[in-house]
C-alpha positions as CSV (number, residue, x, y, z in Angstrom):
1,M,108.0,84.9,75.0
2,S,104.6,83.1,74.7
3,D,104.0,79.4,74.1
4,G,104.6,78.6,70.4
5,S,106.7,81.7,69.6
6,R,109.5,81.1,67.2
7,V,113.0,80.7,68.8
8,D,115.1,80.0,65.7
9,D,114.6,78.5,62.2
10,N,113.7,75.0,63.5
11,L,112.8,75.1,67.2
12,V,109.9,76.8,68.8
13,L,108.9,77.3,72.5
14,A,106.6,74.6,73.8
15,R,106.7,75.6,77.4
16,S,108.5,78.0,79.8
17,C,109.3,76.5,83.3
18,S,110.4,78.1,86.5
19,D,113.5,75.9,86.7
20,H,115.7,73.4,84.8
21,I,114.4,70.3,86.6
22,A,110.8,71.1,85.6
23,A,111.8,71.7,82.0
24,E,113.7,68.4,81.9
25,V,110.7,66.4,83.2
26,L,108.5,67.9,80.6
27,A,111.1,67.4,77.8
28,G,111.4,63.7,79.0
29,L,107.6,63.4,78.8
30,L,107.7,64.7,75.2
31,R,110.6,62.5,74.3
32,S,108.8,59.4,75.7
33,E,106.0,60.2,73.2
34,S,108.5,60.5,70.3
35,V,108.5,64.3,70.2
36,P,112.1,65.6,70.0
37,A,112.6,68.2,72.8
38,V,115.5,70.2,74.1
39,V,115.9,72.3,77.2
40,R,117.4,75.8,77.1
41,D,118.4,77.4,80.4
42,L,117.5,81.1,80.6
43,G,120.2,81.9,83.2
44,P,123.9,82.3,82.7
45,I,124.7,79.0,84.6
46,P,122.5,75.9,84.2
47,G,120.6,75.0,87.3
48,L,120.2,78.5,88.7
49,E,116.6,79.5,89.3
50,A,116.4,81.8,86.3
51,G,114.0,79.5,84.4
52,A,114.2,77.2,81.4
53,E,112.4,76.6,78.2
54,V,111.3,73.4,76.5
55,L,111.9,73.7,72.7
56,V,110.5,71.4,70.0
57,P,110.7,71.4,66.2
58,A,108.0,73.7,64.7
59,S,106.4,70.7,62.9
60,C,105.9,68.9,66.3
61,L,104.5,71.9,68.2
62,P,100.8,71.0,67.9
63,R,101.4,67.5,69.2
64,A,103.7,68.7,72.0
65,Q,101.0,71.2,73.1
66,R,98.4,68.5,73.2
67,L,100.6,66.2,75.2
68,L,101.5,68.9,77.7
69,A,97.9,70.0,78.0
70,R,96.8,66.4,78.9
71,Q,98.5,66.6,82.2
72,E,99.4,70.0,83.8
73,P,101.5,69.2,86.8
74,S,102.5,72.0,89.1
75,D,106.2,73.0,89.4
76,E,106.2,71.4,92.8
77,E,105.0,68.1,91.3
78,L,107.6,68.3,88.6
79,A,110.3,68.8,91.1
80,E,109.2,65.9,93.2
81,L,109.0,63.6,90.2
82,A,112.5,64.7,89.1
83,V,114.1,63.7,92.5
84,R,112.1,60.6,93.2
85,T,113.9,57.3,93.1
86,P,112.6,55.2,90.2
87,P,110.7,52.1,91.3
88,D,113.4,49.7,90.0
89,R,116.1,51.6,92.0
90,R,114.2,51.4,95.3
91,E,115.0,47.8,95.8
92,E,118.7,48.5,95.3
93,T,118.8,51.3,97.9
94,G,116.5,49.7,100.5
């Protein structure tokens, strides 16, 4: 399935990712910019390395694509961001 292909009546594929964590990071980026986004795992069990998709409403796809194109982090960068301790939590753990 290529970027922008229709998934169902309301949601379209904004991005395919190699894993769930990367997809969640991108979905979080979109949500932070007021673009509704959901993650759909491609494997039978969420979290397995079968890949995941970020889906958005068809009406939001152009904006989602612009936002995702602004910053193209690698899968390794996405994974690192996903497991990094947020700045406000570092004080509590250190």
